[in-house]
C-alpha positions in Angstrom: 0.0 0.0 0.0 1.4 3.4 -1.0 1.2 6.1 1.6 -0.8 9.0 0.0 1.3 11.5 1.9 4.0 11.0 -0.7 1.8 12.4 -3.4 0.7 15.3 -1.2 4.3 16.4 -0.8 5.6 15.4 -4.3 4.6 18.6 -6.1 6.3 20.8 -3.5 9.5 18.6 -3.7 9.6 18.7 -7.5 8.9 22.4 -7.7 11.6 23.3 -5.2 14.1 20.9 -6.8 13.6 22.6 -10.2 13.8 26.1 -8.8 16.7 26.1 -6.3 17.2 22.5 -5.2 16.5 20.5 -2.1 18.8 19.0 0.5 19.8 15.3 0.2 21.5 13.9 3.3 23.3 10.6 3.5 25.3 8.9 6.2 24.4 8.4 9.8 27.6 8.5 11.8 29.0 11.6 10.1 26.2 12.7 7.8 26.7 14.9 4.7 24.2 17.1 2.9 24.3 18.1 -0.7 22.0 20.2 -2.9 20.0 18.2 -5.4 18.5 19.9 -8.5 17.6 16.7 -10.4 15.5 13.7 -9.3 12.0 12.2 -9.6 9.3 10.8 -7.5 7.5 7.8 -9.0 6.1 4.3 -8.4 8.3 1.3 -9.1 7.6 -2.3 -8.1 4.4 -1.2 -6.4 6.4 1.2 -4.0 6.8 4.9 -3.9 10.3 5.7 -5.0 12.6 8.8 -5.1 15.2 8.5 -7.8 18.3 10.5 -6.7 21.1 11.0 -9.2 24.5 11.4 -7.5 27.8 11.9 -9.3 30.5 9.3 -8.4 33.0 12.1 -7.5 30.8 13.4 -4.7 31.4 12.6 -1.0 27.7 11.8 -0.8 28.2 9.0 -3.3 30.6 7.3 -0.8 28.1 7.6 2.0 25.2 6.2 -0.2 27.4 3.3 -1.2 28.2 2.5 2.4 24.9 3.1 4.1 22.2 3.2 1.4 19.6 5.3 3.3 19.1 9.0 2.5 16.7 11.8 3.4 15.4 14.7 1.4 14.6 18.0 3.2 12.4 20.3 1.1 12.3 24.0 1.9 8.6 25.1 2.4 9.0 28.5 0.7 10.8 29.3 -2.5 13.1 31.8 -0.8 13.9 29.7 2.3 17.5 28.4 2.7 18.8 30.0 -0.5 22.3 30.6 0.9 22.5 27.2 2.6 21.5 25.4 -0.6 24.2 27.3 -2.5 26.8 26.3 0.1 25.8 22.7 0.2 25.9 22.6 -3.6 29.3 24.1 -3.9 31.4 22.7 -1.0 32.4 19.2 -0.2 31.7 17.5 3.2 35.1 15.9 2.8 36.7 19.4 3.4 34.4 21.3 5.7 31.6 21.0 8.2 28.7 22.2 6.1 26.3 22.4 9.0 28.5 24.9 10.9 29.3 26.9 7.7 25.7 27.1 6.7 24.1 27.4 10.1 22.0 24.3 9.5 20.7 22.1 12.3 19.8 18.4 12.1 16.7 16.6 13.5 16.4 12.9 13.8 14.3 11.2 11.1 11.4 8.9 12.0 12.2 5.6 10.2 15.9 5.6 9.4 19.2 6.7 11.0 19.9 9.6 8.5 18.8 13.0 9.9 16.8 15.7 8.2 17.5 19.5 8.0 15.5 21.3 10.7 13.0 23.9 9.6 12.3 22.6 6.1 8.6 22.1 5.1 8.7 18.5 3.9 10.8 15.4 4.5 11.2 12.2 2.6 13.1 9.2 4.2 14.4 6.7 1.7 16.1 3.3 1.6 18.0 2.4 -1.6 16.5 -0.7 -3.2 18.2 -0.4 -6.6 21.0 1.5 -8.3 21.8 2.1 -12.0 24.6 4.0 -13.7 24.0 6.5 -16.4 25.7 5.3 -19.6 26.9 8.5 -21.2 27.0 6.9 -24.7 23.3 6.3 -24.6 22.5 10.0 -24.2 22.1 12.5 -27.1 25.3 14.3 -27.9 23.9 17.7 -26.7 23.2 16.2 -23.2 26.6 14.5 -23.1 28.2 17.9 -23.8 25.9 20.0 -21.5 25.7 17.7 -18.5 28.8 15.5 -18.6 31.6 17.5 -20.2 34.1 15.9 -17.8 32.5 12.4 -18.1 31.6 12.5 -14.4 28.3 10.5 -14.7 25.6 9.9 -12.1 24.6 6.8 -10.4 20.8 6.7 -9.9 19.7 5.6 -6.4 16.1 4.3 -6.3 15.1 5.0 -2.7 11.9 3.5 -1.5 10.1 6.3 0.4 9.6 4.8 3.9 8.2 8.0 5.4 7.0 11.3 4.1 5.8 14.2 6.3 5.8 17.9 6.8 6.4 20.4 9.6 
């Protein structure tokens, strides 16, 4: 049975992702948060799923490979967390404490060990159930050039949405 809350919050999540991004957090012992501007919410295998593309060069990639679970924290208003999203999208958690630098606070999630960003309007808690690598040669040439000029492709993480809720 699919929790209908997923669909209640899906529109906000996709709108914010397209406009400025949302926060994706991975890792439980030392979590890391990145800004995500691409992704989708859908139904696969009879389950609600968030598909999160993460480049293999990212620190978040290492955490997803190790732990599998991730959360999405979606700002409620279009102008919320603008500077924090910029910072989390431009600096690596390998090199800095993004939470201190951006003034972000974490809250525990409900179903998994990965925290959420305090003060956001909506939250998705996901467990990876499948991964798939983007094969650059299968993309049209213009997308290869525009999205992967360095060849740093994404791995798609299909995360079953275990919980979805708002503040």
